[in-house]
KOLTORBA-82418 format. One record per residue (C-alpha): z negated, x, y negated. Coordinates in nm, 2 decimals, padded with zeros to 4 digits. Example, Ala and Ser with C-alpha at 12.3 -4.5 7.8 and 13.67 -1.06 7.14 Angstrom:
TORBA, pz, px, py
TORBA, -00.78, 01.23, 00.45
TORBA, -00.71, 01.37, 00.11
This chain:
TORBA, pz, px, py
TORBA, -15.42, 12.35, -09.01
TORBA, -15.61, 12.09, -08.84
TORBA, -15.44, 11.86, -09.12
TORBA, -15.13, 11.97, -09.00
TORBA, -15.21, 11.90, -08.62
TORBA, -15.33, 11.59, -08.69
TORBA, -15.00, 11.47, -08.89
TORBA, -14.84, 11.60, -08.50
TORBA, -15.06, 11.36, -08.35
TORBA, -14.99, 11.06, -08.56
TORBA, -14.63, 11.16, -08.52
TORBA, -14.65, 11.15, -08.15
TORBA, -14.57, 11.53, -08.13
TORBA, -14.88, 11.64, -07.96
TORBA, -15.10, 11.43, -07.73
TORBA, -15.49, 11.49, -07.74
TORBA, -15.56, 11.73, -07.50
TORBA, -15.29, 11.93, -07.68
TORBA, -15.43, 11.85, -08.01
TORBA, -15.76, 12.02, -07.86
TORBA, -15.64, 12.28, -07.69
TORBA, -15.44, 12.41, -08.02
TORBA, -15.76, 12.37, -08.25
TORBA, -15.94, 12.55, -08.01
TORBA, -15.73, 12.80, -08.09
TORBA, -15.70, 12.80, -08.44
TORBA, -16.05, 12.79, -08.47
TORBA, -16.10, 13.12, -08.24
TORBA, -15.80, 13.28, -08.44
TORBA, -15.88, 13.63, -08.55
TORBA, -15.50, 13.73, -08.68
TORBA, -15.22, 13.49, -08.87
TORBA, -14.99, 13.51, -08.57
TORBA, -15.27, 13.34, -08.33
TORBA, -15.27, 13.06, -08.62
TORBA, -14.91, 13.04, -08.64
TORBA, -14.85, 13.01, -08.28
TORBA, -15.03, 12.67, -08.27
TORBA, -14.79, 12.53, -08.56
TORBA, -14.45, 12.70, -08.53
TORBA, -14.29, 12.51, -08.25
TORBA, -14.35, 12.16, -08.36
TORBA, -14.06, 12.00, -08.53
TORBA, -14.06, 11.88, -08.89
TORBA, -14.32, 12.19, -08.96
TORBA, -14.12, 12.41, -09.16
TORBA, -14.22, 12.82, -09.17
TORBA, -14.33, 12.76, -09.52
TORBA, -14.60, 12.48, -09.43
TORBA, -14.71, 12.71, -09.15
TORBA, -14.80, 12.99, -09.43
TORBA, -14.94, 12.80, -09.64
TORBA, -15.18, 12.62, -09.40
TORBA, -15.32, 12.87, -09.21
TORBA, -15.63, 13.06, -09.35
TORBA, -15.87, 13.24, -09.12
TORBA, -16.19, 13.03, -09.07
TORBA, -16.49, 13.24, -09.19
TORBA, -16.43, 13.25, -09.55
TORBA, -16.69, 13.23, -09.84
TORBA, -16.90, 12.89, -09.82
TORBA, -16.87, 12.61, -10.11
TORBA, -17.20, 12.66, -10.31
TORBA, -17.30, 12.38, -10.54
TORBA, -17.64, 12.40, -10.68
TORBA, -17.75, 12.23, -10.99
TORBA, -18.10, 12.15, -11.15
TORBA, -18.10, 11.89, -11.36
TORBA, -17.74, 11.84, -11.41
TORBA, -17.44, 11.67, -11.22
TORBA, -17.20, 11.83, -11.00
TORBA, -16.90, 11.62, -10.86
TORBA, -16.67, 11.82, -10.61
TORBA, -16.39, 11.57, -10.59
TORBA, -16.01, 11.50, -10.60
TORBA, -15.77, 11.73, -10.40
TORBA, -15.95, 12.05, -10.29
TORBA, -16.00, 12.30, -09.97
TORBA, -16.28, 12.26, -09.78
TORBA, -16.41, 12.59, -09.61
TORBA, -16.60, 12.57, -09.29
TORBA, -16.95, 12.58, -09.47
TORBA, -17.06, 12.39, -09.78
TORBA, -17.43, 12.41, -09.96
TORBA, -17.54, 12.16, -10.20
TORBA, -17.88, 12.21, -10.35
TORBA, -18.04, 11.98, -10.64
TORBA, -18.36, 11.99, -10.81
TORBA, -18.35, 11.67, -11.00
TORBA, -17.99, 11.64, -11.09
TORBA, -17.71, 11.50, -10.84
TORBA, -17.42, 11.68, -10.62
TORBA, -17.15, 11.46, -10.48
TORBA, -16.92, 11.57, -10.28
TORBA, -16.60, 11.34, -10.16
TORBA, -16.40, 11.44, -09.88
TORBA, -16.15, 11.17, -09.94
TORBA, -15.88, 11.34, -10.11
TORBA, -15.98, 11.69, -09.94
TORBA, -15.77, 11.90, -09.74
TORBA, -15.94, 12.03, -09.42
TORBA, -15.89, 12.37, -09.27
TORBA, -16.15, 12.33, -08.99
TORBA, -16.24, 12.14, -08.74
TORBA, -16.63, 12.17, -08.79
TORBA, -16.75, 12.18, -09.12
TORBA, -17.12, 12.28, -09.15
TORBA, -17.30, 12.13, -09.47
TORBA, -17.64, 12.23, -09.58
TORBA, -17.80, 11.98, -09.81
TORBA, -18.17, 12.07, -09.98
TORBA, -18.29, 11.83, -10.30
TORBA, -18.63, 11.78, -10.45
TORBA, -18.61, 11.49, -10.63
TORBA, -18.24, 11.48, -10.72
TORBA, -17.95, 11.29, -10.50
TORBA, -17.70, 11.44, -10.27
TORBA, -17.39, 11.19, -10.19
TORBA, -17.14, 11.30, -09.93
TORBA, -16.84, 11.06, -09.92
TORBA, -16.63, 11.10, -09.57
TORBA, -16.32, 10.92, -09.46
TORBA, -16.34, 10.65, -09.19
TORBA, -16.31, 10.84, -08.87
TORBA, -16.48, 11.14, -08.94
TORBA, -16.81, 11.24, -08.67
TORBA, -17.11, 11.27, -08.90
TORBA, -17.35, 11.48, -08.69
TORBA, -17.75, 11.48, -08.83
TORBA, -17.90, 11.81, -08.72
TORBA, -18.21, 11.94, -08.83
TORBA, -18.32, 11.66, -09.06
TORBA, -18.65, 11.69, -09.26
TORBA, -18.82, 11.44, -09.55
TORBA, -19.12, 11.43, -09.75
TORBA, -19.11, 11.11, -09.95
TORBA, -18.72, 11.09, -09.98
TORBA, -18.46, 10.96, -09.76
TORBA, -18.15, 11.09, -09.53
TORBA, -17.91, 10.80, -09.44
TORBA, -17.61, 10.81, -09.26
TORBA, -17.38, 10.54, -09.34
TORBA, -17.08, 10.66, -09.20
TORBA, -17.11, 10.52, -08.84
TORBA, -16.78, 10.34, -08.76
TORBA, -16.63, 10.45, -08.43
TORBA, -16.47, 10.83, -08.43
TORBA, -16.15, 10.93, -08.44
TORBA, -16.13, 11.25, -08.20
TORBA, -15.87, 11.40, -08.42
TORBA, -16.02, 11.37, -08.73
TORBA, -16.36, 11.65, -08.85
TORBA, -16.67, 11.69, -08.79
TORBA, -16.92, 11.73, -09.03
TORBA, -17.24, 11.88, -08.93
TORBA, -17.53, 11.82, -09.16
TORBA, -17.86, 11.95, -09.17
TORBA, -18.10, 11.86, -09.47
TORBA, -18.43, 11.92, -09.61
TORBA, -18.54, 11.63, -09.87
TORBA, -18.84, 11.63, -10.09
TORBA, -18.82, 11.31, -10.30
TORBA, -18.48, 11.25, -10.35
TORBA, -18.21, 11.10, -10.11
TORBA, -17.94, 11.25, -09.94
TORBA, -17.67, 11.00, -09.82
TORBA, -17.32, 10.98, -09.61
TORBA, -17.10, 10.70, -09.67
TORBA, -16.72, 10.58, -09.65
TORBA, -16.57, 10.54, -09.98
TORBA, -16.59, 10.23, -10.15
TORBA, -16.33, 09.94, -10.12
TORBA, -16.15, 10.14, -09.87
């Protein structure tokens, strides 16, 4: 949903105020008709796109948990409003570069013992660190370029023991 609204801004079909208003409506929507209403009048967005783009926020969170193994959430995937990334000694990578985002705000909870969690976000995303605690480990946010107000906001809370949680941009881009 937000991706289609972002596309409409890029095409000059919406200004930033209209984008914000429509995004707020979509995030508060309780029925499909409310979601459809934010896209239906935009030229170039067919009815099929509207129905495939809408999903009522508040679905199940994505839970990525490992003890000593590796988990990679990469490529094309649909981002839920909430993500949990936990590792004991293993590694978790969450790459949003090719992901389809359906919520303006994404809550991500990271917990790691001596393992590593790597989060890769596109440039322009707003990464907000909230409720961070560390033992001997590190939480590093390298995604600090200027924020694009039409892009998603990633709210990160993290509890790190001896491991590392790192948020960064894709390499070479």
